[in-house]
C-alpha positions in Angstrom: 0.0 0.0 0.0 1.3 3.5 -0.9 1.1 5.8 2.2 -0.4 9.2 1.8 1.6 12.3 2.5 1.4 14.4 5.7 -0.1 17.2 3.6 -2.8 15.0 2.2 -3.6 13.6 5.7 -4.3 17.1 7.0 -6.7 18.1 4.2 -10.3 17.4 4.8 -13.1 17.1 2.2 -14.9 20.4 1.6 -17.9 20.3 4.0 -20.1 22.1 1.5 -19.4 19.6 -1.2 -19.9 16.8 1.4 -23.3 18.2 2.3 -24.2 18.3 -1.4 -23.2 14.7 -1.8 -25.6 13.6 1.1 -28.5 15.4 -0.6 -27.7 13.6 -3.9 -27.7 10.3 -2.1 -31.2 10.9 -0.7 -32.4 12.0 -4.1 -31.0 8.7 -5.6 -33.3 6.9 -3.2 -36.3 8.7 -4.6 -36.7 11.3 -1.8 -37.5 15.0 -2.4 -34.7 17.0 -0.9 -34.5 20.7 -0.5 -30.8 21.3 -0.9 -29.6 24.7 0.4 -26.0 23.7 0.9 -24.1 24.7 -2.2 -22.9 28.1 -3.1 -23.9 27.9 -6.8 -26.3 30.2 -8.6 -29.3 28.3 -9.9 -29.5 30.4 -13.1 -28.2 29.2 -16.5 -25.1 30.9 -17.9 -26.4 33.9 -20.0 -26.9 33.0 -23.7 -24.5 35.5 -25.1 -21.7 34.0 -23.0 -22.5 30.5 -24.2 -22.7 31.7 -27.8 -19.2 33.3 -27.5 -17.8 29.9 -26.2 -19.4 28.1 -29.2 -18.0 30.7 -31.6 -14.6 30.2 -30.1 -14.8 26.5 -30.6 -15.9 26.9 -34.3 -12.9 29.3 -34.8 -10.5 26.6 -33.5 -9.6 28.4 -30.3 -9.2 25.1 -28.6 -5.5 24.9 -28.1 -3.0 25.8 -25.3 -2.9 29.4 -24.3 -0.2 31.3 -22.3 -0.2 29.8 -18.8 -1.5 33.1 -17.3 -4.3 33.4 -19.9 -4.8 35.1 -23.2 -3.8 38.8 -23.4 -7.3 39.8 -24.6 -8.9 38.6 -21.4 -6.1 39.9 -19.1 -6.8 43.3 -20.7 -10.5 42.9 -20.2 -10.1 42.2 -16.5 -7.9 45.3 -16.3 -10.7 47.3 -18.0 -13.2 45.8 -15.6 -11.3 47.2 -12.6 -10.8 50.6 -14.2 -14.6 50.8 -15.0 -15.9 49.7 -11.6 -13.2 51.0 -9.2 -11.2 53.5 -11.2 -8.2 51.2 -10.5 -5.2 51.3 -12.9 -3.7 47.9 -13.4 -1.3 46.5 -15.9 -2.6 43.4 -17.6 0.7 41.8 -16.8 -0.3 42.1 -13.1 -3.2 39.7 -13.8 -3.3 35.9 -13.9 -6.3 33.8 -15.0 -6.8 30.5 -13.2 -9.2 27.6 -12.9 -11.6 29.4 -10.6 -11.1 31.8 -7.7 -10.2 28.8 -5.4 -7.3 27.9 -7.7 -6.3 31.6 -7.6 -6.2 31.6 -3.8 -4.2 28.4 -3.8 -1.6 29.8 -6.2 -1.4 33.1 -4.2 -0.8 31.2 -1.0 1.7 28.8 -2.6 3.6 31.8 -4.0 3.8 33.7 -0.7 3.8 31.5 2.4 5.4 28.3 3.6 6.5 26.4 6.7 7.0 28.7 9.7 4.6 31.3 8.3 1.2 32.2 9.7 -1.9 33.5 7.9 -4.6 35.5 9.8 -8.2 34.5 9.0 -11.3 36.2 10.4 -14.0 33.7 11.4 -16.5 32.8 10.3 -14.6 32.0 7.1 -15.0 30.1 3.8 -14.3 26.5 4.5 -11.4 26.1 2.1 -9.2 28.9 3.5 -7.6 27.0 6.4 -6.9 23.8 4.3 -5.4 25.8 1.5 -3.1 27.5 4.0 -2.1 24.2 5.5 -1.3 22.7 2.1 1.6 25.2 1.8 3.0 24.1 5.2 2.1 27.4 6.8 -0.2 27.7 9.8 -3.2 29.9 10.4 -4.6 32.0 13.2 -8.4 32.5 13.5 -9.8 35.8 14.7 -13.3 35.1 15.9 -16.0 37.7 15.3 -19.5 37.9 16.6 -23.0 38.5 15.3 -23.1 41.6 17.4 -20.1 43.0 15.4 -21.8 42.1 12.2 -19.3 39.2 11.9 -16.6 41.8 11.1 -13.0 41.8 12.4 -12.1 45.2 14.0 -8.7 46.9 13.9 -7.9 46.0 17.5 -8.5 42.3 16.9 -6.3 42.4 13.8 -3.5 44.2 15.6 -3.6 41.7 18.5 -3.3 38.8 16.1 -0.1 39.9 14.4 3.1 38.3 15.5 6.6 37.7 14.1 5.3 34.7 12.0 2.4 36.7 10.4 2.7 37.0 6.7 -0.8 37.5 5.3 -4.3 38.3 6.4 -7.2 36.9 4.3 -10.2 39.2 3.8 -13.5 38.3 2.3 -16.2 41.0 1.6 -18.9 40.3 0.7 -18.4 37.3 2.9 -19.2 33.6 2.6 -20.8 32.4 4.9 -22.2 35.4 6.7 -23.1 37.8 3.8 -21.5 40.7 5.7 -20.1 43.5 3.7 -17.4 45.7 5.2 -18.0 49.4 4.7 -15.2 51.5 3.1 -14.5 53.1 6.5 -14.2 49.7 8.2 -11.7 48.5 5.6 -9.7 51.7 5.8 -9.3 51.1 9.5 -8.0 47.6 8.8 -5.7 49.0 6.1 -4.1 51.4 8.6 -3.2 48.5 10.8 -1.9 46.5 7.9 0.3 49.4 6.7 1.8 49.7 10.1 2.9 46.1 9.9 4.6 43.9 7.3 1.4 42.0 6.5 0.3 41.3 2.9 -3.4 40.8 2.0 -5.4 38.3 0.1 -8.7 40.0 -0.6 -11.3 37.5 -1.8 -13.9 39.6 -3.6 -15.7 36.9 -5.6 -19.2 38.2 -4.6 -18.4 41.8 -5.4 -21.3 42.3 -7.7 -23.9 40.7 -5.4 -24.6 43.4 -2.8 -28.0 44.6 -1.5 -29.7 47.7 -0.2 -27.3 50.5 0.6 -24.2 48.2 0.8 -21.4 48.7 -1.6 -18.5 46.5 -2.4 -15.0 47.9 -2.0 -11.8 46.8 -3.8 -9.4 46.7 -0.8 -6.3 47.4 -3.0 -7.8 50.8 -4.0 -8.0 52.2 -0.4 -4.5 53.4 0.0 -1.8 53.9 -2.7 0.6 51.7 -0.7 -1.8 48.8 -0.7 -1.2 48.0 -4.4 2.1 46.4 -3.5 0.6 44.6 -0.5 -2.6 43.1 -1.9 -3.6 40.2 -4.0 -7.1 40.7 -5.2 -9.1 37.5 -6.1 -12.3 37.4 -8.1 -13.9 35.6 -11.0 -17.1 35.0 -12.9 -18.6 32.0 -11.1 -21.1 33.8 -8.8 -22.0 37.0 -10.7 -22.4 35.5 -14.1 -23.6 32.0 -13.1 -20.5 30.4 -14.5 -19.4 28.0 -11.7 -18.7 25.0 -14.0 -16.6 27.1 -16.4 -13.9 27.4 -13.7 -12.6 30.8 -14.4 -11.1 33.1 -11.8 -8.3 35.6 -11.6 -5.8 37.3 -9.3 -4.2 40.7 -9.6 -1.4 42.0 -7.5 2.3 42.9 -7.4 4.2 41.9 -10.5 6.6 39.6 -8.6 3.8 37.7 -7.0 1.8 37.3 -10.2 4.9 36.1 -12.0 5.5 33.5 -9.3 1.9 32.4 -9.4 2.3 32.0 -13.2 5.4 29.8 -12.8 3.5 27.7 -10.3 0.5 27.4 -12.6 2.6 26.6 -15.6 3.9 23.5 -13.8 0.7 22.7 -12.0 -2.2 22.9 -14.6 -0.8 25.0 -17.5 -3.4 27.4 -18.8 -7.1 27.5 -17.8 -9.6 26.3 -20.4 -9.2 28.3 -23.6 -13.0 28.1 -24.2 -13.8 29.3 -20.7 -11.4 32.3 -21.3 -13.3 33.4 -24.4 -16.6 32.9 -22.6 -15.3 35.1 -19.8 -14.2 37.8 -22.3 -17.8 38.0 -23.5 -19.1 38.1 -19.9 -16.9 41.1 -19.0 -17.2 43.0 -22.2 -20.8 42.2 -23.0 -24.2 43.4 -21.8 -24.3 43.5 -18.0 -28.1 43.4 -17.7 -27.9 39.7 -16.8 -25.8 40.5 -13.7 -28.3 43.1 -12.4 -31.3 40.8 -13.1 -29.7 38.0 -11.1 -28.7 40.4 -8.3 -32.2 41.7 -8.0 -33.6 38.2 -7.8 -31.1 37.3 -5.0 -32.1 40.4 -3.1 -35.8 39.4 -3.3 -34.9 35.9 -2.1 -32.9 37.4 0.8 -36.0 39.2 2.0 -38.1 36.0 1.7 -35.6 33.8 3.5 -34.8 36.1 6.3 -38.5 36.8 6.9 -39.4 33.1 7.1 -36.4 32.1 9.2 -37.0 34.8 11.7 -40.6 33.7 12.0 -39.5 30.2 13.2 -39.3 30.0 17.0 -35.7 29.5 18.2 -34.0 30.8 15.1 -32.5 34.3 14.6 -31.3 35.3 11.2 -29.3 38.6 10.6 -30.0 40.1 7.3 -27.0 39.7 5.0 -25.8 42.7 2.9 -24.3 40.6 0.1 -23.6 37.1 -1.4 -26.5 34.6 -1.3 -26.3 33.1 2.1 -28.3 33.3 5.3 -26.2 32.5 8.4 -28.7 31.9 11.2 -28.4 31.3 14.9 -29.8 27.9 16.2 -28.5 28.0 19.8 -32.0 27.7 21.4 -32.4 24.3 19.7 -29.2 22.9 21.2 -30.0 20.3 23.8 -33.3 19.4 22.1 -34.1 16.0 20.6 -35.3 16.3 17.0 -36.3 13.3 14.9 -34.8 11.0 17.6 -31.4 12.8 17.4 -29.9 14.7 20.3 -29.0 18.2 19.1 -25.6 18.9 20.5 -24.2 21.2 17.9 -24.7 22.7 14.5 -23.6 19.5 12.8 -26.2 17.4 14.6 -28.8 20.1 13.8 -28.1 19.8 10.1 -28.0 16.0 10.2 -31.4 16.0 11.9 -32.9 18.5 9.4 -31.7 16.4 6.5 -32.8 13.1 7.9 -36.1 14.3 9.4 -37.2 17.1 7.0 -35.0 16.4 3.9 -33.8 20.0 4.2 -30.0 20.4 3.6 -27.8 23.0 5.2 -24.1 23.4 6.2 -23.2 23.6 9.9 -21.6 26.7 11.2 -18.8 24.6 12.7 -17.5 24.1 9.1 -16.9 27.9 8.9 -15.3 28.2 12.4 -18.5 29.4 14.1 -20.5 27.0 16.3 -24.2 27.6 17.0 -25.0 28.8 13.5 -26.1 27.2 10.2 -25.5 28.4 6.6 -28.3 28.4 4.1 -27.8 29.2 0.4 -30.7 31.0 -1.1 -29.4 30.3 -4.6 -32.6 28.4 -5.3 -36.1 29.2 -6.7 -38.6 31.0 -4.5 -40.8 27.9 -4.7 -38.0 25.7 -3.4 -37.1 28.2 -0.7 -40.7 28.5 0.5 -41.3 24.7 0.5 -38.0 23.9 2.2 -38.5 26.5 5.0 -42.0 25.3 5.6 -40.7 21.8 6.0 -38.0 23.0 8.4 -40.5 25.0 10.5 -42.8 22.0 10.8 -39.9 19.7 11.8 -38.7 22.1 14.5 -42.1 22.4 16.0 -42.2 18.7 16.6 
């Protein structure tokens, strides 16, 4: 038998993907399951994007591209940041990868290793900690609270910094909480960062999905000095309903992007050529589709929060972005539901899936016990029906 490596032994299966697998298993048994576990838009990729991909195939654009991506798309990403944020970026400072997760992996692999430490505010997206550990580095969690809007404050960040600290990972809009840092809140964090030697990985994949008065902020634009300290991560999966196309990007200091390109050239070579031309159409084409989907997510947010807050023993803060409700289930801890003792968020989710066929992800997966994440990237009919099943189950 071939033994597995120490690195592989430390990496766990993604809890969100594991939750989705459980739902699929029940469906294969003929059961109706309301699956609110995955962070995937339920919309089809807009037609003009698909048409651009088909056209690229007919034109024979199906071969290797430069490892960092085709120049046309790197330029389009640069125009995107100029248009939205007024940010001047050289296309050579941009690398295209196989999704934003791959971009984060490459950014970490290029900047940290054994003996280093990465600061991560919690709750955090499930993959951050494992991606850090895969480099040999360690991580330090900074726990936030519902009362703070699940946002890390400057004093917390300052207290977390030590001689091993190399990076802080920021995520706004945030998965799983949906919190969106204000510009002023990010500027306060930027001041702490600039008084230290920290670099920043700013995961902004949900940047176009904000609601109400909330506004997304590109962290690298807050101070002139941050351009050399920040690796900005984004992509088209969430805003353009292109999860399966696997197309993300990173932009940052030239030396880091070059190192990421070297890693990628050995690791995966270029991202899909067809996906690159589809992404070019997404960024340069009509943006009405993005706003249409954003408005629908906002309407679903209102529906989900209203219904969750009407269920006894559940409290759901209203998210300002992304498409998740992160709700408090603490009053249900200690109960017995469906014959299962509810000791934590994992047992709550297991009971809801087994007893009501409603699928969520436990807050413990995101570093925050006593909460549950629900994706509202599903039709209103599915959301209504699933939440009715949950309410009936919890009343029992």
